[in-house]
N, C-alpha and C positions, 0 to 999 in steps of 0.2 A: 527631485525625482519626478519624472513625468507620469501621467496617468497609466500609460501602458506598462511602465516599469512596476508600478504599484500592483497592477493586476497580475503581472507575471510573478512578482514576489509572493503574492497571496497564493497563487497556484503552486509555486515551488514548495511553500510551507505545507500545503495540503498533501503534496506528494511525499513529503517527509513523514507526515503522520501515517499515511498508508504504508510506506516502506517500513516504518518502525514496527509494524505488526509482525514482520518476519522474525523479530526477536524471539517470538514464541516458537519458532522452529529450531531454536538452539537450546540444547539441554542446559539448564541452570539449576542450582540448588534452590534458588528463591527468586521470584520476580517481584518487582516493585509494584505494589497494589495501587499507590497513588498515581504512578505513571500510567498504569492500565486504565484507571478511571479517567484520566485526562485524555488518553487516546480514544476511549469510548465516547467521551463527550465531543471530541473534535471531529469524529467521522461524520456525524449527522448535522452538526451546527452549520456547516457550509451549505447544506441543502435547505435548512429551515430559516435562514436569515438572508437578507438581500446582499449576497456576496458575489464576487466575480464568477465563481463556479456556478452558482445558481442562475445567474443571469445568462451565462453561456448555454447552460442546459436548457433553460426556458426558451432560448432563441434558436436552438438547433432542432430542426423539424423532426427527423426520425432518430438520429443518433442521441439527442439529448435525453428523451425519455428512457431509452435503453440504458444509458450510462446511469441515470438516476436509479433505475431499478437494480442495476448491478451493485451500486453502492448500498442501497437499502437492503438488498439480499445479503451482501457481504456483512453488513452490520448485524443483521439478525443471526446469521450463521456463526459469526465469530464473537461478537460483543454482546449480542442480545441476551436477555435474561434466561431464555431457554436453550442457550448455546451449550453444546457438549464439548466444544473445543477449548474454550476458556471459561472457567467457572470460579467465581469468588467463593471462598469458604472461610470458616473461622480461622484456619491456619494459613491463610494467604490465597494466592491465585494458583489454581490448579490448571495445568495444561495437559491435554490429551495429545501426546506426541504421535499417536497413531493417525492423527487427522491433519497432518501438515498439508496434505493436498487441498483441503478446504481453504487454508490460508492462501496458498499459491493461486488457487482458482479465483480468488478475489483480488489479491494484491497486484498480480501481474497485469491483468487487463485494465484495472482502474488506473494504475500508474501509467501505463502506455497511452491510455486515452487522454489523461491530463497532460502528458508530455506532448502529444499531438496538438492539443490546444495551445500550449506554450509555443511550439514551433510556428504555428499559424500566426499567433500574435506577434512574435518576434519578426516574422516576415513582413507583417503589416507595418510594424515600427520602422523597419529598414526602408520600406517603400516610402514612408512618410518623412524620411530623413531624420528620425528621432535617434538620440543617443541611448541605446539600450544595451550597451556593452557590459555594464556592471551586472545587470540581472542576467544577461546571457552567460557571463562567466559563472555566476552563481548557479544557474541551471545546469551548466556543463559539469560543475563540481558535484552537484547533487546527483546527476546522472551517473557519474563515475562511482560515487559511494553506493548508490542504489544497485548498480551492476555488481559491485564487489559483495555487497550483502546478499544479493540474490544468488550469486554463484556459490558463495560460502555455504549458505543454507541448503541449496540444492545439491551441492557436492557431498555435504554431510549425509543427506538422505540417500543419495545414490550409493555411497560407500556402505551405508547400513544395509540397503536393499541387496547389494551385491554380496555382502557377507551372509545375509539370510538365505539368499539363493544358493550360495556355495554350501552352506550348512545343510540345506534341504537336499541338495544333490548327494552329499556325502552320506546322509541318513538313508536316502533311497537306494544306495549301493549295498547297504548292509542286508 
């Protein structure tokens, strides 16, 4: 595997971690606490160690610091100790399902920014004549899964909001 493929594979993995946060937009009886802790650890580790993501952020003039702030704010809002969206408790992980928008506001732009990085790196790889087809296929597969998860969670919320809207209209007629 060439160096560009390794960088892309690392970035694809990071997108998976970000994407998997949308799990908390789906109602479940119980969420895996250990998986939550691993996601929490993985969000910032890419910024705090010499990783491809950190390197790209550090070498991007204006957009790099903005993305880093977006990631750090996302971490604080969703995974941070004072988060009201996800909270560890004695009985497991508690999810405030009224705050899905906070999850979307972080996941969607972070994911799209990292995907833009990957597309740029893939373009460079092709220009250099490197074989990046394997990681390109991997990224395309991850993108399809991401879109599926995003649509599934968003549609669930839209159906709920539409039901709430119809109920409010019916009550207003009385």
